[in-house]
MARTOR-151127 format. One record per residue (C-alpha): residue number from 1; x, z, y; residue in three letters. Coordinates in Angstrom, 2 decimals. Example, Ala and Ser with C-alpha at 12.3 -4.5 7.8 and 13.67 -1.06 7.14 Angstrom:
    k        X        Z        Y    r
    1    12.30     7.80    -4.50  ALA
    2    13.67     7.14    -1.06  SER
END
This chain:
    k        X        Z        Y    r
    1   -26.60    -2.36    -4.17  MET
    2   -23.50    -0.53    -5.50  VAL
    3   -20.30    -1.90    -4.05  ASN
    4   -17.48    -3.30    -6.15  CYS
    5   -13.71    -2.75    -5.91  VAL
    6   -11.18    -4.84    -7.82  VAL
    7    -7.58    -4.15    -8.84  SER
    8    -5.47    -7.08   -10.06  MET
    9    -2.53    -6.72   -12.46  PHE
   10    -3.76    -3.21   -13.24  ASP
   11    -3.46    -1.72   -16.71  GLU
   12    -3.62     1.99   -15.82  SER
   13    -6.71     2.11   -13.60  GLY
   14    -5.00     4.71   -11.37  ASN
   15    -5.68     2.73    -8.22  ALA
   16    -9.41     2.62    -8.99  LEU
   17   -10.01     6.19   -10.06  ARG
   18   -10.72     7.62    -6.58  PRO
   19   -13.09     4.75    -5.86  TRP
   20   -14.96     5.22    -9.14  ALA
   21   -15.29     8.95    -8.49  GLU
   22   -17.04     8.05    -5.23  ALA
   23   -19.55     5.83    -7.04  GLY
   24   -18.04     2.35    -6.84  TYR
   25   -18.18    -0.14    -9.70  ILE
   26   -14.51    -0.90   -10.29  CYS
   27   -12.77    -3.67   -12.22  TYR
   28    -9.18    -3.52   -13.50  ALA
   29    -7.88    -6.94   -14.50  PHE
   30    -4.63    -7.31   -16.42  ASP
   31    -3.10    -9.40   -19.18  ILE
   32    -2.69    -6.22   -21.27  LEU
   33    -6.31    -5.11   -20.96  ASN
   34    -8.97    -5.27   -23.62  GLU
   35   -12.57    -4.85   -22.54  PHE
   36   -13.63    -1.25   -22.17  ARG
   37   -15.64     0.88   -19.76  ILE
   38   -14.45     4.23   -18.45  GLU
   39   -17.01     6.46   -16.73  HIS
   40   -15.40     8.28   -13.82  VAL
   41   -17.38    10.56   -11.50  GLY
   42   -20.41     8.67   -10.21  CYS
   43   -18.92     5.27   -10.98  GLY
   44   -17.17     3.25   -13.66  VAL
   45   -13.92     1.42   -14.25  ILE
   46   -14.35    -1.77   -16.26  ILE
   47   -11.12    -2.99   -17.84  TYR
   48   -10.94    -6.72   -18.56  GLU
   49    -8.30    -9.17   -19.72  TYR
   50    -7.03   -11.62   -17.10  ALA
   51    -4.14   -14.06   -16.96  ASP
   52    -3.90   -15.07   -13.31  PHE
   53    -2.06   -18.27   -14.16  HIS
   54    -5.60   -19.43   -15.02  ASP
   55    -7.85   -19.93   -11.95  PRO
   56   -10.95   -19.00   -13.95  VAL
   57   -10.05   -15.33   -13.47  TYR
   58    -9.70   -15.81    -9.74  ILE
   59   -13.18   -17.33    -9.71  SER
   60   -14.46   -14.32   -11.66  LYS
   61   -13.19   -11.91    -9.01  ILE
   62   -14.61   -13.96    -6.16  VAL
   63   -18.01   -13.94    -7.87  SER
   64   -17.97   -10.12    -7.89  LEU
   65   -17.82   -10.01    -4.06  HIS
   66   -15.57    -6.94    -3.95  PRO
   67   -15.47    -4.92    -0.72  VAL
   68   -11.83    -3.97    -1.37  PHE
   69    -9.01    -5.61    -3.32  LEU
   70    -5.72    -4.22    -4.65  MET
   71    -2.88    -5.89    -6.52  GLY
   72     0.15    -4.72    -8.51  PHE
   73     1.79    -8.01    -9.53  PRO
   74     4.87    -8.13   -11.78  PRO
   75     8.22    -7.61   -10.09  CYS
   76    10.55    -8.41   -13.04  ASP
   77    11.92   -11.56   -11.39  ASP
   78    11.79   -10.35    -7.79  LEU
   79    12.96    -6.72    -7.53  ALA
   80    16.46    -6.16    -6.16  VAL
   81    17.17    -3.91    -9.16  SER
   82    17.30    -7.07   -11.29  GLY
   83    19.66    -9.05    -9.05  THR
   84    22.45    -9.08   -11.64  LYS
   85    20.19   -11.09   -13.99  HIS
   86    19.11   -13.74   -11.47  TRP
   87    21.96   -16.18   -12.09  VAL
   88    21.34   -16.18   -15.83  LYS
   89    17.57   -16.57   -15.31  LYS
   90    18.14   -19.45   -12.88  ALA
   91    20.26   -21.29   -15.45  LEU
   92    17.36   -21.06   -17.90  ILE
   93    14.68   -21.88   -15.32  ASP
   94    15.70   -22.80   -11.75  PRO
   95    12.11   -22.15   -10.61  LEU
   96    11.78   -18.69   -12.15  PHE
   97    11.43   -16.91    -8.80  GLN
   98     9.10   -19.52    -7.31  ASP
   99     6.83   -19.04   -10.31  LYS
  100     6.94   -15.27    -9.84  ALA
  101     6.05   -15.61    -6.15  VAL
  102     3.21   -17.96    -7.03  SER
  103     1.71   -15.28    -9.28  LEU
  104     2.08   -12.62    -6.57  VAL
  105     0.35   -14.88    -4.08  MET
  106    -2.85   -14.87    -6.10  THR
  107    -3.63   -11.49    -4.50  VAL
  108    -3.65   -12.57    -0.83  PRO
  109    -5.30   -15.83    -1.90  PHE
  110    -8.20   -13.93    -3.46  VAL
  111    -8.26   -11.67    -0.41  GLY
  112    -8.65   -14.72     1.82  MET
  113   -11.49   -16.06    -0.34  LEU
  114   -13.48   -12.80    -0.37  ILE
  115   -12.76   -11.82     3.24  GLY
  116   -12.41    -8.12     2.34  SER
  117    -9.48    -5.77     3.00  PRO
  118    -6.64    -6.22     0.52  TRP
  119    -3.15    -5.02    -0.22  PHE
  120    -0.52    -5.48    -2.87  PHE
  121     2.73    -3.71    -3.63  GLU
  122     6.16    -4.79    -4.84  ASN
  123     9.58    -3.14    -4.83  PRO
  124    12.33    -4.17    -2.44  VAL
  125    13.49    -7.64    -3.42  GLY
  126    13.24   -11.39    -2.99  ALA
  127     9.63   -11.38    -1.85  LEU
  128    10.67   -10.44     1.71  SER
  129    12.48   -13.76     2.08  SER
  130    10.35   -15.94    -0.17  LYS
  131     6.99   -14.79     1.29  TYR
  132     7.34   -12.49     4.31  ARG
  133     8.54    -9.00     5.11  LYS
  134     6.13    -6.23     4.02  PRO
  135     3.83    -4.59     6.53  ASP
  136     5.38    -1.24     5.67  PHE
  137     7.58     0.51     3.14  TYR
  138     7.03     3.88     1.49  PHE
  139     8.43     6.20    -1.15  ASP
  140     5.94     7.90    -3.52  PRO
  141     6.99    11.33    -2.22  CYS
  142     5.68    10.29     1.22  ASP
  143     2.14    10.79    -0.09  PHE
  144     2.68    13.55    -2.67  GLY
  145     0.82    16.03    -0.47  GLY
  146    -2.45    14.33    -1.40  TYR
  147    -2.02    15.73    -4.94  LEU
  148    -2.64    19.40    -5.85  PRO
  149     0.21    21.90    -6.02  ILE
  150    -0.31    22.34    -9.78  ASP
  151    -0.32    18.57   -10.39  ASP
  152     0.83    17.17   -13.73  VAL
  153     0.92    13.45   -14.36  HIS
  154    -2.00    12.61   -16.72  PRO
  155    -0.23     9.87   -18.67  ARG
  156     3.52    10.39   -18.41  TRP
  157     4.21    14.08   -17.66  PRO
  158     7.68    13.93   -19.24  ASP
  159     8.76    11.04   -17.05  HIS
  160     6.94    11.11   -13.73  ILE
  161     7.58    14.08   -11.45  THR
  162     4.53    16.17   -10.44  PRO
  163     3.07    15.31    -7.02  ARG
  164     4.99    12.01    -7.04  ASP
  165     8.05    13.91    -5.85  ALA
  166    10.42    10.99    -6.30  TYR
  167    11.82     8.08    -4.32  THR
  168    11.21     4.41    -5.05  LYS
  169    11.24     2.25    -1.94  LYS
  170     8.20     0.02    -2.21  THR
  171     6.80    -2.67     0.07  GLY
  172     3.14    -3.04     0.96  ILE
  173     1.65    -6.30     2.16  TRP
  174    -1.93    -6.25     3.44  PHE
  175    -4.63    -8.14     5.32  GLY
  176    -8.28    -8.40     6.40  ASN
  177    -8.44    -5.01     8.09  GLY
  178    -6.69    -2.83     5.52  PHE
  179    -6.09     0.65     6.97  ILE
  180    -2.61     2.08     6.48  GLU
  181    -3.02     5.69     5.31  PRO
  182    -1.41     8.69     6.93  GLY
  183     1.49    10.33     5.12  ARG
  184     1.61    13.83     3.60  LEU
  185     5.17    14.06     2.25  PRO
  186     6.65    16.39    -0.33  VAL
  187    10.33    17.03    -0.99  GLU
  188    11.60    14.58    -3.64  PRO
  189    13.29    15.87    -6.79  LEU
  190    16.67    14.11    -7.02  ILE
  191    18.68    14.48   -10.24  LEU
  192    22.31    13.70   -11.04  GLU
  193    23.69    12.63   -14.40  ASN
  194    27.11    13.28   -15.93  ASP
  195    28.53    10.19   -14.23  ASN
  196    27.52    11.37   -10.77  GLY
  197    24.67     8.89   -10.51  VAL
  198    21.77    10.29    -8.48  ARG
  199    18.14     9.26    -8.81  GLY
  200    14.60    10.18    -9.79  SER
  201    13.42    11.55   -13.11  GLN
  202    12.12     8.09   -14.03  GLN
  203    15.41     6.45   -13.13  PHE
  204    17.34     8.86   -15.34  MET
  205    15.07     8.47   -18.35  LYS
  206    13.85     4.90   -18.22  LEU
  207    16.17     2.14   -19.33  GLY
  208    15.62    -0.86   -21.54  GLY
  209    12.82    -3.39   -21.73  LYS
  210    10.21    -1.81   -24.00  SER
  211     6.52    -2.16   -23.19  LYS
  212     6.22     1.60   -22.64  LYS
  213     9.20     1.66   -20.30  THR
  214     7.76    -1.16   -18.19  LYS
  215     4.38     0.58   -18.06  GLN
  216     5.89     3.83   -16.81  ILE
  217     8.13     2.11   -14.27  ARG
  218     5.18     0.16   -12.87  SER
  219     2.78     3.13   -12.76  GLU
  220     1.23     3.32    -9.31  GLY
  221     1.89     6.57    -7.40  PRO
  222    -1.37     8.51    -7.42  ARG
  223    -0.83    10.24    -4.08  GLY
  224    -0.44     6.94    -2.27  PHE
  225    -3.44     5.46    -4.06  LEU
  226    -5.61     8.44    -3.16  LYS
  227    -4.50     8.16     0.47  ALA
  228    -5.39     4.44     0.47  VAL
  229    -8.86     5.28    -0.83  PHE
  230    -9.48     8.01     1.74  LEU
  231    -8.44     5.84     4.68  ALA
  232   -10.21     2.66     3.60  ASN
  233   -13.36     4.15     2.10  HIS
  234   -13.96     6.04     5.34  GLN
  235   -13.44     2.82     7.30  HIS
  236   -15.88     0.96     5.07  LEU
  237   -18.46     3.68     5.61  VAL
  238   -17.86     3.67     9.37  ALA
  239   -18.32    -0.10     9.57  THR
  240   -21.51     0.06     7.44  SER
  241   -20.05    -1.98     4.58  ILE
  242   -20.63     0.99     2.24  GLN
END
């Protein structure tokens, strides 16, 4: 039996690519996805539509019996970068953050139901107080050494620095025996604009609310995702789940 890995709130499939290359059947569920199958290495990534406000999609994942679960839930209403908008959002909907947290919580809820290792990520923000503090923080550059020296981002080369050489403090919450990967850091590329503002290449180029901008800003760092695969796949093999 070929094992299954699931990634929730995942439009890019980046998190699943290392698993598919190793022969896993992988599912990427997201509200932006249309059904398609991508053959990767010895495995596949199956992209399917899912709106996790509807419990039918949670039931679908549980029925797949995944051996590993990942989640990249929306952070629009939770990230500290959007603090200046919270008062206005609260006037429109006083429960806007509670609703956002409820959506995030579908990941650990599914993890509890399947009993397999799970993790999800979210930037620094309200989730630390409304749920719990993350199990650890990282910047993408902390894992850039897992990518080759001649790395070029496959989807957004003009926006995302090679080898994930940028900073974006991100929290990771996990459970059910998830293995935290070891770090292989690279030096981050920090830019400065004409106003003396310092930040990453993405920060300098990505403003606004377009669909493309949101996709690039939410793109999972490939070095970290590869490190997660290496640590947890090896653990699954060692414990005879593979």
